N, C-alpha and C positions, 0 to 999 in steps of 0.2 A: 665174724668181723672181716671187714673188707681189707685184705692185705695191701693192695696197692694205695689205698687211703692212709694206712697206718705207716707205710714206707714214706709216702709224700709228706706227711706231717712230721716225721722224724727228720727227714732231709731238710724241710723247711725251718725246723727248729734249729738244727745245727747250722745252717747258713745265716740265720739271725744271730746265733751265738758268735759266729766267726765276725759278722758285721759289727756287732757291738763290742766284741773283743778288739777289734782294730781301733774303734773309737776310744776305748778305754787305753789302749797302747799309746795313742796319740794324746792322752790326757784330756779327753773331751767328755762332756755329759751326753746322754742321749738327745737327739735332735728330732725335728718333726718327721723326718724320712724314716728314722728308726721306728717311730710310733706307727708309720704306715706299714713297715714291715711286721711289726707286732700285730697290727689289724689283719694283715693276710694270714699269719699263723693262727690268730684267734678265730678267723672265719673257717679255717680248716678244722679246728677243735669243735666248733659249733656243728659242722657236717658230721664229724665223728660222733658226737653226743647223739644227734638225731638218728644216724645210722645204727648205733648200739641200741637205742631205745626201740627202734623199729624192728630190729632182728629180735629183741626180747619179747616184743608184742606179738610177733609171728610165731612165738612158740620155741624158738631156738635158744639153747642154754650154753653158757660157757662151761668148760671143764672143771674150773676151779670154784665155781659158785657164782650166783647171780649177785649176791650182796657185794662180794669183793670186786666183780666186774663194775657194778654201778658206782662203787666208791672210787675206784680208779678213773672212770669216765668223768665223774664230777671233779676229781683232782686235776685232770688234764684240762677241763673246761675252765677252772679257776686259776691256773697257773700263770697265764700271760697277763690277765688283768691285774693280779697281785704284784707281779714284778714291774709292770708298767707304772702302777701307782707308786711303788717304792722309788722307781727311778725318777719319778717326777718330784718327789720329796728330797732327794739327794741329787742335787744339780752339780755333781763333780764327776770325775771318772768312776767313782764308786757306784754311782747310778747306772753307768754302762755295765760295769761288772756284775750288778744285780741281775741285769737282764740276761747277761751271759750264763750266770749260775742258773737262772729260771729256765732258759732255753735248753740247756744240757739236762736238766732234771726232766723236762717235758720229753726230750728224746728218749731218755730211759725209761720213762713211764710208758712210752709207745712200745718198747720190747717187752715191758711186763704185761701190757694188755694183750699183745700177741700170745704171750705164753698163757695167761689166764683163759683166753678164748679156746686154746687147744691148738696153738701153732697154726691158726688160719684154716683149719679143717671145717670150720663151721660155714665158710663162705662158699 
């Protein structure tokens, strides 16, 4: 797995969490610019999914198993669209907090993907 991509995605997810957390603190729902931030983070997840699949296709293998790795990749891929949809249905500060929770989960999933791949030794 590409360690710089994993770190960039975790940092972007935490930045999104802080941004939406600030909106929740100010008692605001997610706005259009929050969704633009979610789109950037989602684009990084798409890149990570493609990189992961390409590495598996080249014959590289994660230390903890391919099935677990692919499951985590798909979870990372689905995280932002799910919380974005939930925040659209909840147009209060709780919608913003939903994005905060999802973004923090996404950052934690990055740490777990790094561990599953073998600490980045496969890149």
